[in-house]
N, C-alpha and C positions, 0 to 999 in steps of 0.2 A: 504494500500500500504506500502510496506517495505521501510524504509529509505535507500536511496542510499548513499554509501560512496563517499564523494566528492573527485574527482581526483585532484592531485596536480595542474594540469593545470587549472582546473575550479576554484580552490581557488585563484590561481594567477590572473586569469582574473577578478574574483570578487574583489580582492584586488586592482587591477589596476583601476577598475571602481570606487571604493570607493575613491581612491587617486585622480582620475580625477574630480569627483564630488566635493570633499572637496576643491580642488584647485580652481575650477571655482567659487564656492559659496564664499569662503574666499577672493579671489582676486578681484572679480568683483561685488559682491553683499554685500557690507558692508557700514557702516557709521563710518568714522573716528572720534575719540575723542582725542584732544590734551592733553598731560600730562605735568607735571612739568619738566620731564626729556628731553623735546624737541622732543620726539618721539610720535607717535600716537598709541593708542590702538583702537580696532574696535568693534562695535556692529555687530555681524554676526551670521549665523547659521551653520558655518562649523563644529563646535563640534558635531552637530547632527550625522554626518557621522562616527565619532569615536564610538559612542554608537550603531548606526545602524549596522555598520560593525561588531561590537562585537557580536550582536545578530545573524547576518546572517552567518558570516564565522569564528567567534571565537574572543575572546578578544585580543590576541596578534596580529593576522593578521589585524583585524579591526582597532585597535588603531594605529598600525604601518602604515597602508595604509593611514589613515586620516592624521597622523602626517607627512608623506612624502609629501602628496598632499599640505597640508597647509605650510610646510617648503618651497616647491617650490614657494608658494605664497609670503612668506617672502623674498626669493631670488629675485623674480620678483619686489617686492617693495623696494629692495635695503637694506635689513636688514639681512645679513647672520648670524650674531651672534644670532639673535632671532630665526633663523631656528632650531638651536640645542634645545633651550628651547621648541619650538613648538613640535618637535618630542617627547621629553620626556613627555610633558603634555598630548598629545593626546594618547600616548601609555598607560599612566596611566588611562586615561578615558576608553580606550578599555579594559584594564585588569580588572578594577573594574566593568564595565558593563558586561563583559563576566563572571566574577566570580559570581556576584549576579544574573544576568539574566539567564545565561545558566546553571551554576552549582547549585545554591541555589534554584532559583525560577522556573527553567526549562520552560522558556517562550515559547520555540518552541514546547513543547508537550501539552500545555494547549489548550483545544478545545473550552471552553466557552469564547466568545468574551469579555464579561465584565471582567471576571477574568484575562484574558490575558492582557487587557488594563491596569488594575491596576498593574499587575506584571511588564509589560514593562515600565510603567511610573515610578514605584518605582526604578527599576534598573537604568534607564537612569538618573533620578533625583539624585540619590545617587552618581553615577559616575560623573555627571556634577557638583555636589556640592563639591566633592573632588577637582575638578579643580578650584573652587572658592578660595581654599586655596593654592593649588599647583602653579598655574600660577602666582599670585602676589608674592609669596615667591621666586620662581625662578627668576622672574623679578627683585625683590629687589636685590638678589644676583648678577645678571647680571649688574644692574645699579651701584651698590656699588663697586663691585670688578673688573669688566671688563671695564665698561665705566668710573669707578672711580669718580662717582658723589657724591656730598655731602650727608651725611646721612639723612638730612631733606628732600632734594629733592627726594631721593630714597624712603623714607617713605611715603611722600605725593603721589608719583606716585603709590606705591604699594596699598595704600588705594583707590585711584581712580580706579585703575585696578581691585581691588576686586569688586567694585560696578558694573563696566562694565561687568566683568566676571559673576557676579550674573545674570545680565540681559540676557547675552548670555546663561546661564544655563537654564533659564526659556524658552526662545525662542527655544533653541536647544532640550530641553526635549519634547516640543510639536511637533516639526518637526520630531524628531526621532520616536516618537510614531505613528504619522500619516503616515510616510513613511513605517515603519515596518508593520503596519496594511494593508497598500495598497499593499505591495509586498508579504506579507505572503501567500495569497491564491495561487498565481502562483508558488511560490517556494515550497509550500506544495504539490501542484499537481505534480510537477516535481520530488518530493521525496528528495529535498535538506534540508528539515527541519524535 
């Protein structure tokens, strides 16, 4: 079957779905962890949707959609300043996952299930590990220069956040791979992959 060119409205609907799913998962299915900065960080699988979106609709769209969904979660939780950081971090996850998964490893064209699983896992893991550095770094800058917290408090918070973000990376990699493998047959049959 020949691959169908995704129509802009289809991509927009898929992006809205990714945004909605990431919002719900991030906002309502998480475990809060208190930080030295007085704010909470969370153990969650919302980042899985940035990687999943990158594989299904492309890196920029997937990352931006997940970022917008989770930024609405930040707004719902009363943290508008963090919403900006969230969009940036999730966009980076999407861009990295899209670049590695779609461009370099071509995950959507791999027919052997085992090989595809390895490639999807590698692309998602690398993208989410980039977030292990990006998220705490941007959080440090936010805490230090926007919230004007002490350098020691900002450093301790960044270290704790990197540990939590690493846990999220592991959980989100597994979730992204499982969701991708579950959705792939239907999308392939429809000609969208």
